N, CA and C of each residue as an Amber inpcrd file, in Angstrom:
protein
   231
 -36.1050000  38.4390000  25.4930000 -36.7270000  38.0360000  26.7060000
 -36.1250000  37.6260000  27.8340000 -36.6670000  37.9480000  29.4640000
 -35.6830000  38.0840000  30.4130000 -36.0470000  36.6060000  30.9970000
 -35.0370000  36.8730000  31.3990000 -34.6170000  35.2150000  32.6670000
 -36.1460000  34.8560000  33.0220000 -36.7300000  35.7040000  33.6790000
 -37.8320000  35.4840000  34.6960000 -38.5200000  34.9010000  33.9260000
 -39.1670000  35.3880000  32.4540000 -40.0870000  34.8500000  31.0080000
 -39.4540000  33.2920000  30.8730000 -37.7260000  33.1070000  30.4910000
 -38.0300000  32.4810000  30.1330000 -37.9440000  30.8120000  31.1690000
 -37.5960000  31.2430000  32.5430000 -38.0110000  29.9970000  33.8150000
 -39.1270000  30.0600000  33.9300000 -40.1220000  30.5620000  33.0920000
 -41.3750000  30.4200000  33.4790000 -41.9170000  30.1360000  32.4640000
 -41.2420000  30.1810000  31.1210000 -41.9760000  29.5160000  29.7370000
 -41.2810000  27.4690000  29.9830000 -39.7390000  28.0920000  30.7300000
 -39.4830000  26.2560000  30.7190000 -40.2010000  25.4790000  31.7820000
 -40.9010000  25.8520000  33.0510000 -41.2630000  25.2440000  33.7600000
 -42.7610000  25.0250000  33.9420000 -43.6480000  26.4160000  33.5720000
 -44.3670000  26.6560000  33.2920000 -45.9070000  25.3760000  32.6770000
 -45.4990000  24.8690000  31.3560000 -45.8010000  23.5940000  30.9770000
 -45.8110000  22.6050000  31.3260000 -44.6650000  22.0040000  31.4530000
 -44.5860000  20.7950000  32.3270000 -45.0130000  20.9510000  33.4670000
 -45.3840000  22.1320000  34.3590000 -46.2320000  22.2750000  36.0030000
 -47.4290000  22.0190000  35.3540000 -47.6120000  22.3340000  34.9890000
 -49.6060000  22.2100000  34.2670000 -49.9150000  21.1170000  34.0450000
 -48.6690000  20.2810000  33.3630000 -49.2420000  18.9000000  32.7230000
 -49.0420000  17.9250000  34.1290000 -48.2280000  18.5250000  34.8840000
 -48.1850000  17.2420000  35.9260000 -48.8920000  17.5630000  37.1990000
 -49.4530000  18.6730000  37.2770000 -50.3360000  18.7950000  37.7990000
 -52.0790000  18.5130000  37.6610000 -52.3040000  18.6940000  35.8710000
 -53.0060000  17.7370000  35.5110000 -53.0100000  16.6050000  35.7640000
 -51.8910000  15.6770000  35.6370000 -51.8370000  14.5360000  35.8130000
 -52.2980000  13.9440000  36.7810000 -52.0540000  14.5590000  38.0030000
 -51.8450000  14.3020000  39.6580000 -53.6810000  14.6490000  39.9250000
 -53.7930000  15.6880000  39.5830000 -55.2200000  15.4900000  39.4370000
 -56.2060000  14.7880000  39.3270000 -55.9310000  14.3720000  38.0550000
 -56.7310000  13.1130000  37.3180000 -56.8280000  12.2920000  37.9680000
 -55.1900000  11.5670000  38.4230000 -55.2030000  10.2960000  39.1910000
 -56.2130000  10.1560000  40.4880000 -55.9670000  11.5230000  40.9180000
 -57.0280000  11.5710000  42.3330000 -58.2000000  11.6270000  41.9800000
 -58.5560000  12.6900000  40.8730000 -60.0470000  12.3220000  40.6010000
 -60.4650000  10.6340000  40.4810000 -59.8940000  10.2140000  39.6410000
 -59.6410000   8.9850000  39.1420000 -60.1450000   7.7080000  40.6050000
 -59.4940000   7.9120000  41.4440000 -59.1220000   7.3400000  42.6850000
 -60.5300000   7.3730000  43.2550000 -60.7120000   8.7200000  43.6960000
 -61.7980000   9.0080000  44.1940000 -63.2410000   8.3890000  44.0480000
 -63.4810000   8.9800000  42.3300000 -64.4900000   8.4910000  41.6970000
 -64.7750000   6.5910000  41.7240000 -63.5740000   5.8850000  41.7940000
 -63.2820000   4.7480000  41.7810000 -63.9830000   4.1380000  43.4820000
 -63.2380000   4.7740000  44.1480000 -63.4740000   4.1990000  45.6740000
 -65.1620000   4.3790000  46.3500000 -65.5190000   6.0520000  45.7670000
 -66.9400000   5.7930000  45.9230000 -67.4050000   5.2960000  44.9940000
 -67.6170000   4.9870000  43.9000000 -68.4070000   3.4420000  43.0410000
 -68.2720000   2.2860000  43.8790000 -67.3820000   1.6360000  44.4740000
 -66.9150000   0.4550000  44.8250000 -67.7450000   0.5340000  46.0630000
 -67.4370000   1.8090000  46.6760000 -68.7160000   1.7340000  48.3090000
 -69.9170000   2.0760000  47.9720000 -70.3110000   2.5720000  47.2010000
 -71.8360000   2.3650000  46.6630000 -72.0000000   0.6390000  46.0590000
 -71.5840000   0.6680000  45.5550000 -71.7610000  -0.9780000  45.0620000
 -71.9530000  -1.9150000  45.4720000 -71.1350000  -1.6320000  46.7430000
 -70.6700000  -2.7410000  48.4700000 -72.0760000  -2.8020000  49.2690000
 -72.3780000  -1.4090000  49.0990000 -73.5570000  -1.2230000  49.9230000
 -74.2480000  -1.6690000  49.9150000 -75.1390000  -1.4130000  47.9760000
 -76.1670000  -1.6340000  47.4410000 -76.3600000  -3.4470000  47.2040000
 -75.5530000  -4.3160000  47.2370000 -74.8230000  -5.3140000  46.4610000
 -75.3040000  -6.7220000  47.6950000 -75.8860000  -7.1070000  47.7190000
 -75.9120000  -8.3420000  48.5040000 -75.5460000  -9.7500000  48.4930000
 -74.5870000  -9.6700000  47.3650000 -73.9740000 -10.7720000  47.1480000
 -73.1730000 -11.5550000  48.4000000 -72.3520000 -10.9870000  48.5520000
 -71.2260000 -11.2180000  50.1080000 -71.8670000 -11.5600000  51.4040000
 -73.5260000 -11.3190000  51.1540000 -74.4360000 -12.0110000  52.3320000
 -75.0580000 -12.6460000  52.5220000 -75.3300000 -13.8450000  50.9630000
 -76.2550000 -14.3230000  50.0400000 -75.8620000 -15.9030000  50.6670000
 -76.8910000 -16.7240000  49.9630000 -76.7570000 -17.8970000  50.4720000
 -76.0000000 -18.3310000  48.8410000 -76.0370000 -17.8910000  47.7590000
 -75.8570000 -18.2880000  46.7180000 -73.7510000 -18.1520000  47.1750000
 -73.4030000 -17.0040000  47.2460000 -71.8610000 -16.7130000  47.4990000
 -71.2440000 -17.9250000  48.4450000 -71.8780000 -18.2250000  49.2540000
 -71.3490000 -19.4170000  50.7500000 -71.1950000 -20.6900000  49.9830000
 -72.1150000 -20.4810000  49.2290000 -72.5470000 -21.9600000  48.2690000
 -71.4890000 -22.0000000  47.5470000 -70.9470000 -21.2120000  46.5070000
 -70.0740000 -21.0790000  44.9870000 -68.3000000 -21.0120000  45.6830000
 -68.3550000 -20.3650000  46.8490000 -67.3280000 -20.4950000  47.7240000
 -67.2470000 -21.6270000  48.1900000 -67.9950000 -21.9300000  48.4620000
 -67.5770000 -23.7270000  48.8520000 -67.8480000 -24.8780000  48.1390000
 -67.7660000 -24.6480000  46.9590000 -67.7770000 -25.2610000  45.2230000
 -66.4940000 -25.1280000  45.1780000 -65.7920000 -24.0040000  45.0780000
 -64.7340000 -23.6040000  44.6190000 -63.6320000 -24.6720000  45.6200000
 -63.8760000 -24.1910000  46.8020000 -62.8450000 -24.8670000  47.5940000
 -62.7750000 -26.5420000  47.4250000 -64.0310000 -26.8350000  47.0040000
 -63.9950000 -28.4010000  47.1470000 -63.3390000 -28.7190000  45.6260000
 -63.5860000 -28.3820000  44.7580000 -63.5050000 -28.3900000  43.6550000
 -61.8880000 -28.1550000  43.2660000 -61.2290000 -27.4550000  44.0020000
 -59.0430000 -26.8130000  44.1590000 -58.6950000 -28.6200000  45.1040000
 -59.7290000 -28.5560000  46.3210000 -59.1750000 -29.8260000  46.9540000
 -59.5330000 -31.2800000  46.1330000 -60.5610000 -31.4120000  45.4390000
 -60.5050000 -32.2150000  45.1620000 -59.7420000 -33.1770000  43.9130000
 -59.1270000 -32.0250000  43.2700000 -58.3280000 -32.1430000  41.8540000
 -56.4770000 -31.9160000  42.4590000 -56.8060000 -31.6140000  43.8630000
 -55.4020000 -31.7560000  44.1430000 -54.4780000 -33.1210000  43.8930000
 -54.8900000 -34.1930000  44.3740000 -54.4760000 -35.2400000  43.4730000
 -54.2220000 -35.2240000  42.0490000 -54.7330000 -35.2930000  41.4260000
 -54.2330000 -35.2980000  39.9850000 -54.0830000 -34.3220000  39.7260000
 -53.5880000 -32.6280000  40.4920000 -52.1760000 -32.1170000  40.2920000
 -51.2340000 -32.5960000  40.5550000 -51.4490000 -33.3850000  41.4240000
 -50.0280000 -33.6090000  42.3660000 -49.2180000 -34.8630000  41.1300000
 -50.4050000 -35.8770000  40.9030000 -49.9030000 -36.8900000  39.8690000
 -49.0150000 -36.4130000  38.7990000 -49.7740000 -35.5960000  38.1500000
 -48.8810000 -34.2500000  36.2980000 -48.1640000 -34.0350000  36.7730000
 -48.1630000 -33.0430000  37.9250000 -46.5210000 -32.6820000  38.5600000
 -45.0080000 -33.2910000  38.7530000 -45.6910000 -34.5770000  39.2420000
 -44.3440000 -35.3900000  39.4220000 -44.6220000 -36.1450000  38.2280000
 -45.7200000 -36.9110000  37.5930000 -45.0980000 -37.4120000  36.0940000
 -44.1880000 -36.1460000  35.2440000 -44.6360000 -34.7000000  35.1610000
 -43.8510000 -33.9870000  34.3150000 -42.3650000 -33.3920000  34.3600000
 -42.4600000 -33.2940000  35.9060000 -40.6420000 -33.9140000  36.4300000
 -40.6290000 -32.2430000  36.7320000
């Protein structure tokens, strides 16, 4: 076995694994980005009345709970 063959065998497999891993991550990110873009384009949730009502209810519930949470926090020290 020559030095070139040895170097090729040592760096060949890790290099292929690294390239395969990087390409997998790129493909996964591309797929996820395109899927989210398509979902957001078709989904009307963010422009609907129910979404704004839900956000208002969550904010109201959080503001409404602040006095109770403050009392419990002060009581537990």
